[in-house]
VODO-605264 format. One record per residue: x, y, z of N, C-alpha, C in turn; chain; residue number from 1. Coordinates in steps of 0.1 Angstrom, whole numbers, m for minus. Layout:
<rs>
n_u, n_v, n_w, ca_u, ca_v, ca_w, c_u, c_v, c_w, chain, n
X, Y, Z, X, Y, Z, X, Y, Z, A, NUM
...
</rs>
This chain:
<rs>
n_u, n_v, n_w, ca_u, ca_v, ca_w, c_u, c_v, c_w, chain, n
m2041, m37, 633, m2044, m25, 625, m2033, m15, 628, A, 1
m2029, m8, 617, m2019, 2, 619, m2025, 15, 614, A, 2
m2026, 25, 624, m2032, 38, 621, m2021, 48, 621, A, 3
m2020, 57, 611, m2010, 67, 610, m2016, 81, 611, A, 4
m2012, 88, 622, m2017, 101, 624, m2006, 111, 628, A, 5
m2006, 123, 622, m1996, 133, 626, m1982, 127, 624, A, 6
m1979, 122, 613, m1967, 114, 612, m1955, 123, 607, A, 7
m1957, 137, 607, m1947, 145, 601, m1934, 146, 609, A, 8
m1935, 147, 623, m1922, 148, 630, m1914, 136, 629, A, 9
m1901, 138, 629, m1892, 126, 629, m1883, 126, 641, A, 10
m1879, 115, 646, m1870, 114, 657, m1856, 113, 652, A, 11
m1847, 121, 659, m1833, 121, 655, m1826, 110, 663, A, 12
m1822, 113, 675, m1815, 102, 683, m1826, 95, 691, A, 13
m1826, 82, 690, m1836, 74, 696, m1830, 61, 701, A, 14
m1838, 54, 710, m1833, 42, 717, m1843, 31, 714, A, 15
m1839, 19, 710, m1848, 8, 708, m1849, 0, 721, A, 16
m1861, m7, 722, m1863, m15, 733, m1873, m26, 730, A, 17
m1874, m36, 739, m1883, m47, 738, m1895, m43, 747, A, 18
m1904, m52, 749, m1916, m50, 757, m1911, m47, 772, A, 19
m1916, m35, 777, m1911, m32, 791, m1917, m40, 802, A, 20
m1927, m48, 799, m1934, m57, 809, m1928, m71, 809, A, 21
m1927, m77, 797, m1923, m91, 797, m1910, m94, 789, A, 22
m1905, m83, 783, m1893, m84, 775, m1895, m92, 762, A, 23
m1908, m94, 758, m1911, m101, 746, m1906, m94, 734, A, 24
m1903, m101, 724, m1897, m96, 712, m1905, m99, 699, A, 25
m1918, m101, 701, m1927, m105, 690, m1938, m95, 689, A, 26
m1936, m82, 689, m1947, m73, 688, m1953, m71, 674, A, 27
m1965, m65, 674, m1971, m62, 661, m1973, m47, 661, A, 28
m1972, m40, 650, m1974, m26, 649, m1989, m23, 651, A, 29
m1992, m13, 660, m2006, m9, 663, m2009, 5, 658, A, 30
m2001, 15, 663, m2004, 29, 659, m1991, 36, 654, A, 31
m1993, 46, 647, m1982, 56, 643, m1988, 69, 645, A, 32
m1982, 78, 653, m1987, 91, 656, m1976, 100, 660, A, 33
m1976, 112, 654, m1966, 122, 657, m1952, 117, 657, A, 34
m1949, 109, 647, m1935, 104, 646, m1932, 92, 655, A, 35
m1941, 87, 663, m1939, 76, 672, m1946, 64, 667, A, 36
m1939, 52, 669, m1945, 40, 665, m1949, 32, 678, A, 37
m1961, 28, 679, m1966, 20, 690, m1968, 6, 687, A, 38
m1963, m3, 695, m1963, m17, 693, m1972, m24, 703, A, 39
m1978, m35, 700, m1985, m43, 709, m1978, m56, 711, A, 40
m1974, m59, 724, m1967, m72, 726, m1975, m84, 723, A, 41
m1970, m93, 716, m1977, m105, 713, m1979, m115, 724, A, 42
m1972, m112, 735, m1973, m121, 747, m1982, m116, 758, A, 43
m1979, m103, 762, m1986, m98, 774, m1996, m87, 770, A, 44
m1997, m83, 758, m2006, m73, 752, m2002, m59, 756, A, 45
m1991, m57, 762, m1987, m43, 765, m1985, m35, 753, A, 46
m1989, m22, 753, m1987, m14, 742, m1976, m4, 745, A, 47
m1966, m2, 737, m1954, 6, 740, m1948, 12, 728, A, 48
m1942, 24, 730, m1935, 31, 719, m1922, 25, 716, A, 49
m1918, 23, 704, m1905, 18, 700, m1902, 22, 686, A, 50
m1890, 30, 684, m1880, 34, 694, m1885, 46, 702, A, 51
m1877, 51, 712, m1881, 62, 720, m1871, 73, 719, A, 52
m1875, 85, 716, m1865, 96, 715, m1856, 97, 728, A, 53
m1844, 100, 725, m1834, 100, 736, m1837, 112, 746, A, 54
m1843, 123, 741, m1847, 134, 750, m1857, 130, 761, A, 55
m1866, 120, 758, m1875, 115, 768, m1868, 107, 778, A, 56
m1858, 100, 774, m1851, 91, 784, m1842, 99, 793, A, 57
m1835, 110, 788, m1827, 118, 796, m1834, 128, 804, A, 58
m1847, 131, 801, m1855, 141, 808, m1854, 154, 802, A, 59
m1846, 156, 792, m1844, 169, 786, m1857, 174, 780, A, 60
m1866, 165, 775, m1879, 169, 769, m1887, 177, 780, A, 61
m1887, 172, 792, m1895, 178, 803, m1888, 191, 808, A, 62
m1875, 191, 808, m1868, 204, 812, m1872, 215, 802, A, 63
m1873, 211, 789, m1875, 221, 779, m1889, 227, 779, A, 64
m1899, 220, 784, m1912, 225, 784, m1916, 231, 798, A, 65
m1907, 232, 807, m1910, 236, 821, m1916, 250, 821, A, 66
m1910, 260, 815, m1914, 274, 816, m1928, 276, 809, A, 67
m1930, 270, 797, m1942, 272, 789, m1954, 264, 794, A, 68
m1951, 253, 801, m1962, 244, 805, m1963, 243, 820, A, 69
m1954, 237, 827, m1955, 234, 841, m1956, 247, 849, A, 70
m1949, 258, 845, m1948, 270, 852, m1958, 281, 846, A, 71
m1966, 277, 837, m1975, 287, 831, m1985, 291, 842, A, 72
m1990, 303, 841, m2000, 307, 851, m2012, 299, 851, A, 73
m2017, 295, 839, m2029, 286, 838, m2027, 273, 845, A, 74
m2015, 266, 842, m2013, 253, 848, m2011, 254, 863, A, 75
m2004, 264, 868, m2002, 266, 882, m2015, 268, 889, A, 76
m2024, 276, 884, m2037, 279, 889, m2045, 266, 890, A, 77
m2044, 258, 880, m2052, 245, 880, m2046, 235, 890, A, 78
m2033, 234, 891, m2027, 224, 900, m2028, 228, 914, A, 79
m2029, 240, 918, m2031, 244, 932, m2045, 246, 936, A, 80
m2055, 244, 927, m2069, 245, 930, m2072, 233, 940, A, 81
m2080, 236, 950, m2083, 225, 960, m2090, 213, 954, A, 82
m2097, 215, 943, m2104, 204, 937, m2096, 196, 927, A, 83
m2084, 200, 924, m2076, 194, 913, m2073, 179, 916, A, 84
m2069, 176, 928, m2065, 162, 931, m2075, 155, 941, A, 85
m2087, 159, 940, m2097, 153, 949, m2097, 138, 949, A, 86
m2098, 132, 937, m2099, 118, 936, m2086, 111, 941, A, 87
m2075, 117, 937, m2062, 111, 941, m2061, 111, 956, A, 88
m2064, 123, 962, m2064, 124, 977, m2073, 113, 984, A, 89
m2085, 112, 978, m2095, 103, 984, m2089, 88, 983, A, 90
m2084, 84, 972, m2078, 71, 971, m2066, 69, 980, A, 91
m2058, 79, 980, m2046, 78, 989, m2049, 77, 1003, A, 92
m2058, 85, 1008, m2062, 85, 1023, m2070, 73, 1027, A, 93
m2076, 66, 1017, m2083, 54, 1021, m2073, 42, 1024, A, 94
m2061, 44, 1020, m2051, 33, 1022, m2039, 38, 1031, A, 95
m2037, 50, 1032, m2024, 55, 1039, m2028, 65, 1050, A, 96
m2023, 62, 1062, m2024, 71, 1074, m2012, 81, 1074, A, 97
m2013, 92, 1081, m2002, 102, 1081, m1989, 95, 1084, A, 98
m1979, 98, 1076, m1966, 93, 1077, m1957, 100, 1066, A, 99
m1946, 93, 1062, m1937, 98, 1052, m1941, 94, 1038, A, 100
m1942, 104, 1030, m1946, 102, 1016, m1936, 107, 1006, A, 101
m1933, 99, 996, m1925, 103, 985, m1934, 104, 972, A, 102
m1935, 115, 966, m1942, 116, 954, m1932, 118, 942, A, 103
m1932, 107, 934, m1923, 107, 922, m1930, 114, 910, A, 104
m1923, 123, 904, m1929, 131, 893, m1939, 141, 899, A, 105
m1935, 148, 910, m1944, 156, 918, m1947, 169, 911, A, 106
m1940, 173, 900, m1942, 185, 893, m1940, 197, 902, A, 107
m1950, 206, 903, m1949, 218, 911, m1955, 216, 925, A, 108
m1958, 203, 929, m1962, 200, 942, m1977, 200, 946, A, 109
m1985, 201, 936, m2000, 202, 939, m2005, 191, 948, A, 110
m2002, 179, 945, m2007, 167, 953, m2001, 168, 967, A, 111
m1988, 170, 968, m1982, 170, 982, m1987, 181, 990, A, 112
m1989, 193, 984, m1994, 204, 991, m2006, 202, 999, A, 113
m2015, 193, 994, m2028, 190, 1001, m2026, 180, 1012, A, 114
m2014, 174, 1013, m2012, 164, 1024, m2006, 170, 1036, A, 115
m1999, 181, 1035, m1992, 187, 1046, m2001, 191, 1057, A, 116
m2012, 197, 1055, m2022, 201, 1066, m2027, 188, 1073, A, 117
m2027, 177, 1066, m2032, 165, 1072, m2022, 157, 1081, A, 118
m2010, 163, 1082, m2000, 157, 1091, m1990, 148, 1084, A, 119
m1989, 148, 1071, m1980, 140, 1063, m1966, 147, 1062, A, 120
m1956, 139, 1063, m1942, 144, 1060, m1939, 141, 1046, A, 121
m1937, 151, 1037, m1937, 149, 1023, m1923, 152, 1017, A, 122
m1920, 145, 1006, m1908, 147, 998, m1912, 146, 983, A, 123
m1908, 155, 975, m1912, 155, 961, m1899, 153, 953, A, 124
m1901, 146, 942, m1890, 143, 932, m1895, 145, 918, A, 125
m1887, 151, 909, m1891, 153, 895, m1879, 155, 887, A, 126
m1881, 153, 874, m1869, 155, 864, m1868, 170, 861, A, 127
m1879, 178, 863, m1879, 192, 859, m1873, 201, 871, A, 128
m1862, 207, 869, m1856, 215, 880, m1865, 227, 883, A, 129
m1871, 233, 872, m1879, 245, 875, m1892, 241, 882, A, 130
m1898, 230, 879, m1910, 225, 887, m1906, 223, 901, A, 131
m1895, 217, 904, m1891, 215, 918, m1889, 228, 925, A, 132
m1883, 237, 919, m1880, 250, 925, m1894, 257, 929, A, 133
m1904, 255, 920, m1917, 261, 923, m1923, 253, 934, A, 134
m1922, 240, 935, m1927, 233, 946, m1921, 237, 959, A, 135
m1908, 240, 959, m1901, 245, 971, m1907, 258, 976, A, 136
m1911, 267, 966, m1917, 280, 969, m1930, 279, 976, A, 137
m1937, 268, 975, m1950, 266, 982, m1949, 257, 994, A, 138
m1936, 254, 998, m1934, 247, 1011, m1932, 233, 1010, A, 139
m1929, 227, 998, m1927, 213, 996, m1912, 210, 997, A, 140
m1908, 201, 1005, m1894, 196, 1006, m1892, 187, 993, A, 141
m1881, 189, 986, m1878, 182, 974, m1864, 177, 973, A, 142
m1862, 167, 964, m1849, 162, 961, m1847, 163, 946, A, 143
m1835, 168, 942, m1832, 169, 927, m1825, 156, 922, A, 144
m1823, 146, 931, m1816, 134, 927, m1826, 126, 918, A, 145
m1821, 120, 907, m1829, 111, 899, m1835, 100, 907, A, 146
m1847, 96, 905, m1854, 87, 914, m1846, 74, 915, A, 147
m1842, 68, 904, m1835, 55, 905, m1821, 56, 912, A, 148
m1816, 68, 914, m1804, 70, 921, m1806, 74, 936, A, 149
m1818, 76, 940, m1821, 79, 954, m1815, 69, 964, A, 150
m1808, 73, 973, m1802, 64, 983, m1803, 70, 997, A, 151
m1801, 62, 1007, m1802, 68, 1021, m1816, 68, 1026, A, 152
m1825, 63, 1019, m1839, 63, 1024, m1845, 49, 1026, A, 153
m1836, 39, 1025, m1841, 25, 1025, m1851, 22, 1036, A, 154
m1862, 16, 1033, m1873, 11, 1042, m1878, 23, 1051, A, 155
m1878, 35, 1046, m1882, 46, 1054, m1895, 53, 1051, A, 156
m1901, 51, 1039, m1913, 57, 1035, m1925, 49, 1038, A, 157
m1936, 55, 1042, m1949, 48, 1044, m1956, 47, 1030, A, 158
m1953, 56, 1021, m1960, 55, 1008, m1951, 62, 997, A, 159
m1951, 56, 985, m1945, 61, 973, m1956, 62, 963, A, 160
m1957, 74, 957, m1968, 76, 947, m1962, 79, 933, A, 161
m1968, 73, 923, m1965, 75, 909, m1977, 80, 902, A, 162
m1981, 93, 903, m1992, 98, 896, m1988, 103, 882, A, 163
m1993, 95, 872, m1990, 98, 858, m1975, 99, 856, A, 164
m1968, 88, 859, m1953, 87, 858, m1949, 75, 850, A, 165
m1954, 63, 852, m1949, 51, 846, m1952, 51, 831, A, 166
m1961, 59, 826, m1963, 59, 812, m1952, 67, 805, A, 167
m1943, 74, 812, m1933, 82, 806, m1919, 75, 807, A, 168
m1917, 64, 813, m1904, 59, 816, m1901, 46, 808, A, 169
m1888, 44, 805, m1884, 33, 797, m1885, 20, 805, A, 170
m1882, 20, 818, m1882, 8, 826, m1891, 9, 838, A, 171
m1904, 8, 836, m1914, 9, 847, m1911, m2, 858, A, 172
m1906, m14, 854, m1902, m24, 863, m1892, m18, 873, A, 173
m1882, m11, 868, m1871, m6, 877, m1877, 4, 887, A, 174
m1886, 12, 883, m1892, 22, 892, m1900, 15, 903, A, 175
m1907, 5, 900, m1915, m2, 910, m1905, m9, 920, A, 176
m1894, m15, 914, m1884, m22, 923, m1877, m12, 932, A, 177
m1874, 0, 928, m1868, 10, 936, m1878, 15, 947, A, 178
m1890, 17, 943, m1900, 20, 953, m1901, 10, 964, A, 179
m1900, m3, 960, m1901, m13, 970, m1889, m12, 980, A, 180
m1877, m9, 975, m1866, m7, 984, m1868, 5, 993, A, 181
m1875, 15, 989, m1876, 27, 997, m1887, 26, 1008, A, 182
m1896, 17, 1006, m1908, 16, 1015, m1904, 7, 1027, A, 183
m1911, 11, 1038, m1910, 3, 1050, m1918, m10, 1047, A, 184
m1916, m21, 1055, m1924, m33, 1054, m1939, m29, 1055, A, 185
m1947, m34, 1046, m1961, m31, 1046, m1965, m17, 1040, A, 186
m1955, m10, 1035, m1957, 3, 1029, m1965, 2, 1016, A, 187
m1971, 13, 1012, m1980, 14, 1001, m1974, 21, 989, A, 188
m1977, 16, 977, m1973, 23, 965, m1986, 25, 956, A, 189
m1988, 38, 952, m1999, 42, 944, m1995, 45, 930, A, 190
m2002, 40, 920, m1999, 42, 906, m2011, 46, 898, A, 191
m2009, 56, 890, m2019, 61, 881, m2013, 62, 867, A, 192
m2019, 56, 857, m2014, 57, 843, m2026, 57, 834, A, 193
m2024, 62, 821, m2035, 61, 811, m2039, 47, 810, A, 194
m2052, 45, 808, m2058, 31, 807, m2060, 27, 793, A, 195
m2053, 17, 789, m2054, 12, 775, m2069, 7, 772, A, 196
m2075, 3, 783, m2089, m2, 781, m2100, 8, 785, A, 197
m2096, 21, 785, m2106, 31, 787, m2116, 32, 776, A, 198
m2127, 37, 779, m2137, 39, 768, m2132, 48, 757, A, 199
m2124, 58, 760, m2119, 67, 750, m2110, 60, 741, A, 200
m2100, 52, 746, m2091, 45, 737, m2098, 34, 729, A, 201
m2108, 28, 735, m2115, 18, 728, m2123, 24, 716, A, 202
m2128, 36, 718, m2136, 42, 707, m2127, 49, 697, A, 203
m2116, 55, 702, m2108, 64, 693, m2094, 59, 689, A, 204
m2089, 50, 697, m2075, 45, 694, m2065, 57, 695, A, 205
m2057, 58, 685, m2047, 68, 684, m2052, 82, 682, A, 206
m2065, 83, 678, m2072, 96, 677, m2073, 103, 690, A, 207
m2073, 96, 701, m2074, 101, 715, m2062, 110, 718, A, 208
m2065, 122, 723, m2055, 132, 725, m2044, 128, 734, A, 209
m2047, 119, 744, m2036, 115, 753, m2028, 103, 748, A, 210
m2030, 99, 736, m2020, 91, 729, m2011, 102, 723, A, 211
m2001, 106, 731, m1992, 117, 728, m1977, 111, 729, A, 212
m1968, 118, 722, m1954, 112, 721, m1948, 109, 734, A, 213
m1950, 117, 744, m1943, 114, 757, m1949, 103, 765, A, 214
m1961, 98, 761, m1967, 86, 767, m1962, 74, 759, A, 215
m1951, 68, 765, m1945, 57, 757, m1949, 43, 762, A, 216
m1958, 43, 773, m1963, 30, 778, m1978, 31, 780, A, 217
m1985, 21, 775, m2000, 21, 777, m2003, 7, 783, A, 218
m2007, 8, 796, m2010, m4, 804, m2025, m7, 803, A, 219
m2028, m20, 802, m2042, m25, 804, m2042, m31, 818, A, 220
m2053, m34, 824, m2053, m41, 837, m2045, m54, 836, A, 221
m2046, m61, 825, m2039, m74, 824, m2024, m71, 824, A, 222
m2019, m62, 816, m2004, m60, 815, m1999, m54, 828, A, 223
m2007, m45, 835, m2002, m40, 847, m2001, m51, 858, A, 224
m2011, m60, 859, m2010, m70, 868, m1999, m80, 865, A, 225
m1997, m83, 852, m1985, m91, 848, m1972, m86, 853, A, 226
m1970, m72, 851, m1958, m66, 855, m1956, m67, 871, A, 227
m1966, m63, 878, m1966, m63, 892, m1963, m77, 898, A, 228
m1971, m87, 894, m1971, m100, 900, m1958, m108, 896, A, 229
m1951, m103, 885, m1939, m111, 880, m1928, m109, 890, A, 230
m1928, m99, 899, m1918, m97, 908, m1919, m105, 921, A, 231
m1932, m108, 925, m1935, m115, 937, m1932, m106, 949, A, 232
m1931, m93, 947, m1927, m84, 959, m1939, m76, 964, A, 233
m1950, m76, 956, m1962, m68, 960, m1975, m76, 961, A, 234
m1983, m71, 970, m1997, m76, 970, m2006, m65, 964, A, 235
m2014, m69, 954, m2022, m60, 947, m2035, m58, 956, A, 236
m2036, m46, 962, m2048, m43, 971, m2060, m37, 963, A, 237
m2057, m31, 952, m2067, m24, 944, m2062, m23, 930, A, 238
m2071, m26, 920, m2068, m23, 906, m2081, m19, 900, A, 239
m2082, m6, 897, m2094, 0, 891, m2091, 11, 882, A, 240
m2101, 20, 880, m2099, 31, 871, m2105, 44, 877, A, 241
m2101, 55, 872, m2105, 68, 877, m2105, 78, 866, A, 242
m2114, 88, 867, m2115, 99, 858, m2123, 95, 845, A, 243
m2131, 104, 840, m2137, 103, 827, m2140, 117, 823, A, 244
m2136, 122, 811, m2139, 135, 807, m2147, 134, 794, A, 245
m2160, 136, 795, m2168, 135, 783, m2166, 146, 773, A, 246
m2161, 157, 778, m2159, 169, 769, m2147, 165, 759, A, 247
m2136, 159, 765, m2125, 155, 757, m2129, 144, 747, A, 248
m2137, 135, 752, m2141, 124, 743, m2149, 129, 731, A, 249
m2158, 138, 734, m2166, 144, 723, m2158, 152, 713, A, 250
m2149, 160, 719, m2140, 169, 711, m2131, 160, 702, A, 251
m2126, 149, 707, m2117, 141, 699, m2125, 132, 689, A, 252
m2137, 129, 692, m2145, 122, 682, m2148, 131, 670, A, 253
m2149, 144, 673, m2152, 154, 663, m2140, 158, 655, A, 254
m2129, 160, 662, m2117, 165, 655, m2104, 159, 660, A, 255
m2105, 147, 665, m2093, 140, 671, m2083, 137, 661, A, 256
m2072, 132, 666, m2061, 127, 657, m2048, 136, 658, A, 257
m2050, 148, 664, m2038, 157, 665, m2033, 157, 679, A, 258
m2022, 162, 681, m2016, 163, 695, m2020, 177, 700, A, 259
m2027, 176, 712, m2032, 189, 718, m2021, 197, 724, A, 260
m2020, 210, 721, m2010, 218, 726, m2010, 219, 741, A, 261
m1999, 221, 748, m1998, 222, 762, m2008, 233, 767, A, 262
m2008, 244, 760, m2017, 255, 765, m2031, 251, 765, A, 263
m2036, 243, 756, m2050, 238, 756, m2052, 228, 767, A, 264
m2042, 220, 770, m2043, 210, 781, m2044, 217, 794, A, 265
m2036, 227, 796, m2036, 235, 809, m2050, 242, 810, A, 266
m2055, 248, 799, m2067, 255, 800, m2079, 245, 803, A, 267
m2078, 233, 798, m2089, 223, 801, m2089, 220, 816, A, 268
m2077, 218, 821, m2076, 215, 836, m2083, 226, 844, A, 269
m2080, 239, 840, m2085, 250, 848, m2100, 250, 846, A, 270
m2105, 248, 834, m2120, 249, 832, m2127, 237, 839, A, 271
m2121, 225, 839, m2126, 214, 846, m2127, 217, 861, A, 272
m2117, 223, 867, m2118, 226, 881, m2130, 236, 884, A, 273
m2131, 245, 874, m2142, 255, 876, m2156, 248, 875, A, 274
m2157, 239, 866, m2170, 232, 865, m2173, 223, 877, A, 275
m2163, 218, 884, m2165, 210, 896, m2171, 218, 907, A, 276
m2168, 231, 907, m2173, 240, 918, m2185, 248, 915, A, 277
m2189, 249, 902, m2200, 258, 898, m2213, 253, 904, A, 278
m2220, 261, 913, m2232, 256, 919, m2244, 253, 910, A, 279
m2244, 259, 898, m2255, 256, 889, m2254, 243, 882, A, 280
m2242, 237, 883, m2239, 225, 875, m2241, 212, 884, A, 281
m2247, 214, 896, m2249, 203, 905, m2256, 191, 899, A, 282
m2267, 192, 892, m2274, 181, 886, m2265, 174, 875, A, 283
m2258, 182, 867, m2249, 176, 857, m2238, 168, 864, A, 284
m2232, 173, 875, m2222, 166, 882, m2227, 153, 887, A, 285
m2239, 153, 892, m2245, 140, 897, m2246, 130, 886, A, 286
m2250, 134, 874, m2251, 125, 863, m2237, 120, 858, A, 287
m2228, 130, 859, m2214, 126, 855, m2208, 116, 864, A, 288
m2211, 118, 877, m2205, 108, 887, m2211, 94, 885, A, 289
m2224, 94, 882, m2230, 81, 879, m2224, 74, 867, A, 290
m2221, 82, 857, m2215, 76, 845, m2201, 72, 847, A, 291
m2194, 80, 855, m2180, 76, 858, m2180, 64, 867, A, 292
m2189, 63, 876, m2189, 51, 885, m2192, 38, 877, A, 293
m2201, 40, 867, m2205, 28, 858, m2192, 24, 850, A, 294
m2185, 34, 845, m2173, 30, 837, m2163, 23, 846, A, 295
m2162, 28, 859, m2152, 23, 868, m2155, 9, 872, A, 296
m2168, 5, 872, m2171, m9, 875, m2165, m19, 864, A, 297
m2163, m13, 852, m2157, m21, 841, m2142, m18, 839, A, 298
m2136, m10, 848, m2123, m6, 847, m2120, 1, 834, A, 299
m2130, 10, 830, m2130, 16, 817, m2128, 31, 818, A, 300
m2124, 37, 830, m2122, 51, 831, m2109, 55, 824, A, 301
m2107, 68, 823, m2095, 73, 815, m2082, 68, 820, A, 302
m2081, 66, 834, m2068, 63, 840, m2069, 50, 848, A, 303
m2059, 42, 847, m2058, 30, 855, m2052, 33, 869, A, 304
m2058, 28, 880, m2053, 31, 893, m2049, 18, 900, A, 305
m2038, 18, 906, m2033, 6, 913, m2028, 9, 927, A, 306
m2031, 1, 937, m2026, 2, 950, m2019, m10, 954, A, 307
m2006, m9, 957, m1998, m20, 960, m1992, m19, 974, A, 308
m1991, m31, 980, m1985, m31, 994, m1973, m40, 994, A, 309
m1962, m35, 999, m1950, m42, 1000, m1951, m54, 1009, A, 310
m1947, m66, 1003, m1947, m78, 1011, m1936, m79, 1021, A, 311
</rs>
């Protein structure tokens, strides 16, 4: 089925590619949205955008939105709120003891900031210069070197994290391979990406707001496992899901199909943090956690989570 939504933008300079998981060249058209064409691989079922705007590949797209999104007061307030990365911290600490951590795509440092008081030695990397400068202002050590060009750190990190990164990159294989080179033997790699098998995408398809132009890869549990196991370099310790936002689901069922502005996304993050802390919403939070747990038993939460150990 081919669904066309918000097709008015056009790509100028773009790059063609085959399936980023298995290199298959027999895809079928699945979605069209905001000028992007999404294909489903006929071999491994991976869903990916093709072609891809060159500004996504060079990182210029992310540089251009730094001031209005990553450094907006609303987004910074949300990212530095103590409840923002609760689930990520919980997953991370269940597998990793204090040591050296590299967070790829660290943005303004919200995740790493919470690890420093726990005794972790942290390093952040991102394509956005402005975001890295902000991370430095809150005490995060950063590197401006592109991730695939990082050298001098071989076998030195206890953990490498990719929180919402691999959905943005042309060659997720290469990112995992370089993480493997940077990790000590037995080191851990954490991955979080949008879940192709989430309840939201199953119900809404391309109408879901997080089917957005900069998300060029959509992994299912099957395609993620295929990619990881094809290298023979990792042991899969955990493959599950995380997060479920019923407000987003209901909004997109009612008026979905458009690309949500960055300002609205930042505002939703801030409101979600506030709801997590509001004392009067305790019973609702309990019900929400039960629903999220039920979805996670079916790996149907909004995001796919993967914990890998270097062999």
